[in-house]
N, C-alpha and C positions, 0 to 999 in steps of 0.2 A: 100141734106140730107132731110129726111122726117120730117114733122112737129112733128110727134110722137117722133122721136129721139131728136129733139130740146127740146121738153117739158120734156122728161125724163132726159136729161142732165141738164136742169135748175133745175129740182126737186132734182137731185143728189147734185147740188151746195147748194141748200137750206138745205138739210139734213146734208151735211157736215158742214155747218156753225153752225147749231143748235147743232150738236154733239160737235164741237170744243168749243162752249161757255159753254155747260154743263160740258165738261171734264175739261176745264180750270178753271171754278168756283170751281171744286172739288180739283184741283191740285195746286191752286195758293199759298197755304201755304206750299207746299212741296219744296224740293230742289232736284237737279239732281246730282248724283254722279255715276261714272262708276262702283264703287264697291257696290252700293246700288240700282242699277237700277231694278233688279228683285224684291227686297223687296218693291220698290216703287209701282210696279204693283200689288203686293199682297195687299198692303194697300189700293190702289184705288179700288180693287175688292170688298172691304167691304163697299163702299159708293154708295148708291142707285142712287144719281144724276149722278155719273160717269158712272154707268152701263146703265142708261137711255141714256146718251150721246153716249155710244158705240152702243146701239141698234138702235138709230136714224142714226148713221153713217153707220151701216150695211144695214139699209133700203135704204140709199142713194147709197150704193155700188151696191145693186141689181138693182136699177134704172139706175145706171151708166153702168153696164154690159149690160143691155138690150139695152141702147142707143148705145153702141159700136157695138152690133150685127146688128143694123139697119142702122147706119150711118158710116161716115168716121172718123177715130181717129183724124185727123187733124182738124175736125170741132167739134167733141164731147168734146175732152179734154179741149180746150180753154174755153168752156162754164163753166167749173168748177171754173173759175176766179170769178164768181158771189159769190163764198163762202166768199170772203173778205168783200164786201159791206154789205152782209147779216150778217156777223159776227160783223161788226161795229154796225149795227142797233140792233142786238141781245144783244150785250154788253151794249148798252145804255138802252135797255128796261129791261134787267134782272139783270145786274150787277151794275147799278147805274151810268153809264157814261153819259156824256152830248154831244150833237151834235151841232156843230156850222155851219156857212155858208160854211166853207171850206169842212166839212164832206159831206154836201149835194151836193156841187159842185163836190167832188170826186166821189160820188155815180153816179151822172148824167154822168160825164165824162167817168167813167168806163163802165157804161151800154151802152152808145152810141158808144164808141170806140170798145167795144167787139162785138156789133151787126154789126158794119161796117167791122170789121176784118173778121168775119165768112162769111158775105155776099160777100165781095170782093175777099177773098182768093178762095172760091168756089172749094174746093178740090173734085176730082173725081177719078174714077178708083181704083187701088190698089187691090192686090190679096194676102191677108195674107196666104191663103191656099197654095200658090205656093212658099212661102219663104223656101229655103233649111234649114235643121237643122243646118248646119255649120254657116249660116248667123245669125240665132237666137242665137247660142252659142257665136259668136263673139260680137254681139250687146249687149247681156245680160252681157257678161263678162266685157265689157268696162264700162257699167253703174254700175255694182257691184263694180268695182275697184274705180270708182269715189265716190260712196256711202261710201265705207270703208275709203277712204282718208279723206272725210269730217267728218265722225263720229270720227275718231281718232283725227283729229285736234280739233274738238269740245270738246272732253273729256279731252284734254290737256289744255284747257282754262277754263274759268268760266263765270258766269253771263250771260249778254245779248249776248256776243260773242258766248258762247257755245250754247245758244238757237238758234241763227241765223244759225250757221253751222249745227246743228242737224236738223233744219227746212229745210235747203236746201237739206241735205242728204235724209230726208223723202220725199221731193218733187221729187227728182230723182227716188227714189224707187217707188213712186206712179205713176210716168210716165211710168216706166218699167211695173208695175202692169197693167196699162191701156193697154199697148201694148200686153201683154200676154192674158189679158181677151178679147181683140179684136180678137186675133187669135182663142181663144177657142170659142168665141161667133159665129164667122163665121162658124166654124166647126159644132157647135151644130145646127145652122140654116140650114146647108146643110145636116146633117145626122140625126138630131133629138135629143131630150133631153138626150137619153142614151149615146150619144157621150161625154157628160160632164165627164163621169167616165173613158173614155178610151183615153182622150186627155191630153197629157202631159202638155200643156200650162195651163190647169185648176189647176193642182197641183203646178206648178211653180208660177202661179199668186197668189195663196193663200200664198205660202211661202214668196214671195216678199212683199205681202201686210202686212203680220204679222211683218216682219222686219221693214217695213216703219212705221207701227203703233207703234211699240216699240220705234223707234227713235223719232216719233212725241210726244209720251207721255213724254219722257225725255226732249225734247225741251220745251214743255209746262211747265214742272216743273222747268226748268233751268231759265226761264225768262218770259217776258210778250208776249202777242199776237203781240205787236208792233215789237218785234224781230223775232218772229216765222213766222207770216203770209206772209210777202213779199217773202221770199225764198221758202216757201212751195207753195204759190199761183202761182208764176211765173215759177218756175223750172218745175213743173209738165207738163203744156201745152207746154213748149219749148221742153222738151224731147219727148213728144207725137207727135208734129208736125214734128220734125226732123225725128223721127222713121217712121212716116207715109209716108213721102216723100222718104227717103233714103232706108228704108227696105221694106215697103209694095208697094212702087212704085206709091203712090198716086200723081196725077197731080194737079197743082194749076193754077190759073189765071196768065197771063203774062202781060207785058206792063204796061199801066196806072192802071189797076186793081190791079196788084201785088204791084205797088208803093203805091197805096192807102191803101192796106192791111198792108204794112209795116209801113205806117204812123199811121194807127190805132193801130198797135202793140206798137209803141213808146208811143202813148197816153195811152195805157193800163198800161205801165210801170209807167208813170207819175201818173195815177190814183191810182195805187197800193201804191206808196210811199206817196201820199197825204193822203190816208185813213189809212196807217200804222201809221201815226202820230196823228190819231184822239184821242182826250181826252178820248173817250169811251174805247179805248184800253190802253192808257198810264196810266190811273188811276189804272190799275191793275198790274203794273210792280212788279215783285217779285225778289229780289236778291237771288242768289243761294249760 
């Protein structure tokens, strides 16, 4: 993967973290109810800080799409995990949280293990343009069914459980969005900018992204970043890596390098859950 793609993916993670903090600070006194979810968005639209968070997130999305057009989805998408440590740092800076030694250890662990994972996995190949429409339909259908099941389960519960389930559902959706944008990005790179308007993946990605955004806003209103971030942060790259290997046919390292990459992946999970318990996030839990 090119250095430019890495930089763009890291920038996308930074923008996503900033957007989450701004949106969460605007929604932390809201509650999430399946019958009031549309009204929730209407209320949030009237808040400048929330709108700024959305604009920052959109800037990150542009950076993300560009990175996907230049690199492999199995490398680009995991780099979005940087969103969590950046969200912790942002919460401490802007929302009044405090960082302890465990927080800093989690940041270092996550950064090191993420770098190790991308370097050791070393995905290559992959031809999104050669994937048949039937395979796209089956893969997208499976992920949409998973999203729906998680969302329904979340809205049948409440509080932090609802926030966690909706967060995982949004993570699945964003993983699918990344896959669709990767397909659209490759076609645009191959045929030129005008292809964005004639590529079905562009419209499907926008639709999937809007649904995921809707679920994320309800997750943020239902509970704290502690509940939302782990599911959103981990599910997105898991979906993307699996999609890249199974659907796009991307190849990965084998043997000791693959074992090392899997070890780093395990450390990423540990780092995510360490940071998810940061006081910088816990101090903003909101019951629904």
